[in-house]
C-alpha positions as CSV (number, residue, x, y, z in Angstrom):
1,M,75.1,-11.1,-18.9
2,A,75.6,-13.7,-21.4
3,D,75.7,-17.1,-20.4
4,T,78.9,-18.6,-20.9
5,V,80.7,-22.0,-20.0
6,R,82.7,-20.5,-17.4
7,R,79.4,-18.4,-16.3
8,L,77.7,-21.6,-15.8
9,L,80.6,-23.6,-14.3
10,A,80.9,-20.6,-11.4
11,S,77.4,-20.3,-10.7
12,C,76.0,-24.1,-10.8
13,R,75.2,-25.3,-7.0
14,L,76.5,-28.6,-8.0
15,P,80.2,-29.9,-7.4
16,R,82.4,-29.0,-10.5
17,L,82.7,-32.3,-12.0
18,E,79.1,-33.0,-11.8
19,T,78.5,-29.5,-13.5
20,Q,80.9,-30.6,-16.5
21,M,79.3,-34.0,-17.0
22,L,76.0,-32.4,-17.2
23,L,77.3,-29.5,-19.7
24,Q,79.1,-32.2,-21.6
25,H,76.1,-34.0,-21.9
26,V,74.1,-31.1,-23.1
27,L,76.7,-30.0,-25.7
28,Q,78.0,-33.2,-26.6
29,V,81.4,-32.1,-26.4
30,P,84.3,-33.7,-24.2
31,R,85.6,-31.9,-21.5
32,S,88.8,-30.4,-23.6
33,W,86.0,-28.4,-25.5
34,L,84.6,-26.7,-22.4
35,I,88.1,-25.7,-21.2
36,A,88.9,-24.5,-24.8
37,H,85.8,-22.7,-25.2
38,D,84.7,-21.4,-21.6
39,T,83.9,-17.8,-23.0
40,D,81.7,-19.0,-25.7
41,V,78.3,-17.8,-25.2
42,L,75.7,-20.5,-25.3
43,E,72.2,-20.4,-27.0
44,P,69.1,-20.2,-24.4
45,G,68.0,-23.3,-25.2
46,T,71.3,-25.1,-24.0
47,V,71.1,-23.0,-20.9
48,Q,67.6,-24.0,-20.3
49,R,68.3,-27.9,-20.7
50,F,71.5,-27.7,-18.8
51,Q,69.5,-25.8,-16.0
52,A,66.7,-28.3,-16.1
53,L,69.1,-31.2,-15.4
54,A,70.8,-29.1,-12.7
55,D,67.7,-28.9,-11.3
56,S,67.0,-32.7,-10.8
57,R,70.4,-33.3,-9.7
58,L,69.9,-30.7,-6.7
59,A,66.6,-32.8,-6.1
60,G,68.9,-35.9,-6.1
61,Q,67.9,-37.4,-9.4
62,P,71.3,-39.9,-10.1
63,M,73.7,-38.9,-12.5
64,A,73.5,-42.3,-14.4
65,Y,69.9,-41.4,-14.9
66,L,70.3,-37.6,-15.9
67,L,73.4,-38.8,-18.3
68,G,71.9,-42.1,-19.7
69,E,74.7,-44.0,-19.0
70,R,76.8,-45.9,-16.6
71,E,80.2,-46.8,-17.1
72,F,81.0,-51.0,-16.1
73,M,83.5,-53.1,-17.0
74,G,85.1,-50.5,-19.4
75,H,82.0,-50.2,-21.5
76,A,79.0,-47.4,-21.5
77,F,75.7,-49.1,-20.4
78,S,72.8,-47.0,-21.3
79,V,70.5,-47.0,-18.1
80,A,67.0,-45.8,-17.2
81,P,64.9,-45.3,-14.1
82,G,63.6,-49.2,-14.5
83,V,66.8,-50.6,-14.4
84,L,69.3,-50.6,-11.2
85,I,72.3,-48.6,-11.9
86,P,75.6,-50.9,-12.3
87,R,77.8,-50.5,-9.4
88,P,81.6,-51.2,-9.3
89,E,81.5,-53.7,-6.8
90,T,79.6,-55.9,-8.9
91,E,82.5,-56.2,-11.2
92,L,83.7,-58.6,-9.0
93,L,81.0,-60.7,-10.0
94,V,81.6,-60.7,-13.9
95,E,85.6,-61.0,-13.1
96,T,84.9,-64.0,-11.2
97,A,82.5,-65.8,-13.6
98,V,84.9,-64.8,-16.5
99,Q,87.9,-66.4,-14.6
100,H,86.2,-69.6,-14.0
101,I,84.9,-69.7,-17.7
102,N,88.6,-69.5,-18.9
103,Q,89.8,-72.2,-16.8
104,S,86.5,-74.4,-17.3
105,G,88.1,-75.9,-20.5
106,L,84.8,-76.0,-22.1
107,A,84.4,-75.2,-25.6
108,A,81.1,-73.4,-25.3
109,P,80.3,-72.9,-21.4
110,R,76.4,-72.1,-20.7
111,V,76.0,-69.2,-18.4
112,L,72.6,-67.9,-16.8
113,D,72.6,-64.4,-15.4
114,L,69.6,-64.2,-13.3
115,G,67.5,-60.5,-12.9
116,T,69.9,-58.9,-15.3
117,G,68.4,-55.3,-15.2
118,S,70.8,-53.2,-17.7
119,G,72.3,-56.5,-18.8
120,A,75.8,-55.3,-17.4
121,V,76.4,-58.3,-16.1
122,A,75.8,-60.9,-18.5
123,I,76.7,-58.5,-21.4
124,S,80.4,-58.2,-19.8
125,I,80.8,-61.7,-19.4
126,A,79.5,-62.5,-23.5
127,L,82.1,-59.9,-24.3
128,A,85.1,-61.1,-21.9
129,C,84.0,-64.8,-23.1
130,P,83.1,-64.8,-26.7
131,Q,82.8,-68.8,-26.5
132,A,80.3,-68.9,-24.0
133,Q,76.2,-69.0,-24.3
134,V,75.0,-66.3,-22.4
135,F,71.7,-66.3,-21.4
136,A,70.0,-63.7,-19.0
137,T,66.4,-63.0,-17.7
138,D,64.5,-60.4,-15.8
139,I,61.0,-60.1,-14.4
140,S,60.7,-56.8,-15.8
141,P,60.0,-56.3,-19.7
142,Q,61.3,-52.6,-19.5
143,A,64.6,-53.7,-18.1
144,L,65.1,-56.5,-21.0
145,A,64.7,-53.8,-23.3
146,V,67.3,-52.0,-21.8
147,A,69.5,-55.0,-21.6
148,D,68.9,-56.0,-25.3
149,G,69.6,-52.5,-26.6
150,N,73.0,-52.7,-24.6
151,A,73.7,-55.8,-25.9
152,G,73.2,-54.7,-29.6
153,K,75.0,-51.3,-28.9
154,L,78.1,-53.1,-27.5
155,G,78.2,-56.3,-30.2
156,A,77.4,-59.0,-27.2
157,R,75.6,-62.1,-28.0
158,V,73.2,-62.6,-24.9
159,E,70.1,-64.5,-25.5
160,F,67.1,-62.9,-22.8
161,S,64.2,-64.0,-21.6
162,C,61.3,-62.5,-19.4
163,G,60.1,-64.4,-16.3
164,N,60.7,-64.6,-12.1
165,W,63.8,-66.0,-12.1
166,Y,64.2,-69.6,-13.2
167,D,60.5,-69.7,-14.5
168,A,62.3,-67.8,-17.6
169,I,64.3,-70.6,-18.6
170,V,61.8,-73.6,-18.5
171,G,63.2,-76.5,-20.8
172,Q,66.7,-75.0,-21.2
173,P,69.4,-77.4,-20.7
174,A,71.6,-77.2,-17.6
175,F,74.1,-74.4,-17.0
176,D,77.9,-74.7,-16.2
177,I,77.7,-71.1,-14.3
178,I,74.9,-69.3,-12.7
179,V,75.3,-65.9,-11.5
180,S,73.3,-62.9,-10.1
181,N,73.2,-59.8,-8.3
182,P,69.5,-60.1,-6.9
183,P,67.6,-57.8,-4.6
184,Y,69.3,-58.1,-1.1
185,I,68.5,-54.8,0.9
186,S,66.1,-55.6,3.6
187,A,62.6,-53.9,3.3
188,D,63.2,-52.1,6.5
189,D,66.6,-50.8,5.6
190,A,66.9,-46.9,6.2
191,H,69.3,-46.8,3.0
192,L,66.2,-47.3,0.9
193,G,65.1,-43.8,1.6
194,Q,68.5,-42.3,1.0
195,G,70.6,-41.0,-1.9
196,D,70.5,-42.6,-5.3
197,L,68.2,-45.7,-4.2
198,R,65.4,-43.2,-3.6
199,F,64.9,-43.3,-7.6
200,E,66.1,-46.7,-8.4
201,P,63.4,-49.5,-8.9
202,I,62.6,-50.9,-5.7
203,G,62.1,-54.4,-6.9
204,A,65.9,-54.4,-7.9
205,L,66.7,-53.5,-4.5
206,T,64.7,-55.3,-2.3
207,D,63.0,-58.7,-1.8
208,G,60.4,-56.7,0.4
209,A,61.2,-59.0,3.3
210,N,64.5,-59.8,5.2
211,G,67.0,-59.4,1.9
212,L,67.5,-63.0,2.1
213,H,64.6,-64.3,0.3
214,A,66.0,-64.0,-3.5
215,L,69.1,-65.2,-2.5
216,E,67.5,-68.5,-1.2
217,T,65.2,-68.6,-3.8
218,I,68.1,-68.7,-6.5
219,V,70.3,-71.6,-4.0
220,A,67.2,-73.5,-3.7
221,G,66.6,-73.8,-7.6
222,A,70.1,-73.9,-8.7
223,P,71.0,-77.6,-8.6
224,A,68.1,-79.0,-10.7
225,R,69.7,-76.3,-13.7
226,L,73.2,-76.6,-12.9
227,A,75.5,-79.0,-14.8
228,S,77.5,-81.6,-12.8
229,G,80.7,-79.8,-11.3
230,G,78.4,-76.4,-12.3
231,V,79.2,-73.0,-10.1
232,L,76.9,-70.6,-8.6
233,W,77.7,-66.9,-7.9
234,M,76.0,-64.4,-6.4
235,E,76.3,-60.9,-4.9
236,H,75.0,-60.1,-1.5
237,G,75.0,-57.1,1.2
238,W,78.0,-56.6,3.2
239,D,76.7,-58.7,6.5
240,Q,75.1,-61.7,4.4
241,A,78.1,-63.5,3.7
242,S,77.9,-66.0,6.4
243,A,74.1,-66.5,6.0
244,V,74.5,-67.4,2.1
245,R,77.6,-69.6,2.7
246,K,75.1,-71.7,4.7
247,M,72.4,-71.9,2.3
248,L,75.0,-72.9,-0.2
249,Q,76.0,-75.7,2.1
250,D,72.9,-76.9,3.2
251,T,71.9,-77.1,-0.5
252,G,74.7,-79.5,-1.0
253,F,77.1,-77.1,-2.5
254,C,81.0,-77.8,-2.1
255,R,83.9,-75.7,-2.2
256,V,81.7,-73.2,-0.6
257,S,83.8,-69.5,-0.4
258,S,83.4,-65.8,-0.4
259,L,85.5,-63.2,-2.2
260,Q,86.3,-59.6,-0.9
261,D,85.4,-56.4,-3.0
262,L,88.2,-53.5,-3.4
263,A,87.0,-52.1,0.0
264,G,87.4,-55.6,1.9
265,I,84.1,-56.4,2.1
266,E,82.7,-60.1,1.2
267,R,80.8,-59.1,-1.5
268,I,80.0,-62.3,-3.7
269,T,79.7,-66.0,-2.5
270,G,79.7,-69.2,-4.5
271,G,79.8,-72.9,-4.5
272,F,80.2,-75.8,-6.9
273,L,78.2,-78.9,-7.3
């Protein structure tokens, strides 16, 4: 029996939406094409490419890696196994940074994104605030290559530097805002062995300790890199807001607060110098 769009959609063991997305990716067509051409006979090579992707998905591979991209803040970001997949909850970090930039009154605010990964946060800020000077760092050259490619594709002005946290921006003038979505999952968290997390870079997920080490490093180094009145905002785990607020307060930050994501979880915490 010939393989058609309808037959593949009916026989695949994946959820229908995922099956459609993979088939759209292989055929490079919109969903409307699948509907209009559901009885079209597909080339054997097309079926083989689809089946390989479907098998990978059934084995647990994240859809974002199979499709090569993930939407974030209304933009399509290229992703690869060497970078963290952007999550919707991280949009709160971008929205908060953009709001602060727009209310700051600064003509050319300096923004630093630490541990940029795919570049989703830094690039989204740069696109929303073209007046800002945006810098982004990552310890992974592979991640920076993906981020640089995303910036070029989306037309964002971001300066990327390779290094471990603040080591990547030695000699830079002070910044007006620092943002970060660092690894904050505890090394013994069972979730690291479940779902998409099994396939994402471990160094982007956990600090190898209690989940607070990277956050502590960022907070400790921030006062020396922030301009007077500057602000630091960081994403963290669902149960870490209180600990992060204390870090900031103990380091001399004021107006320390946490903001909730759409699920009602305290997702980011920040403070001003």
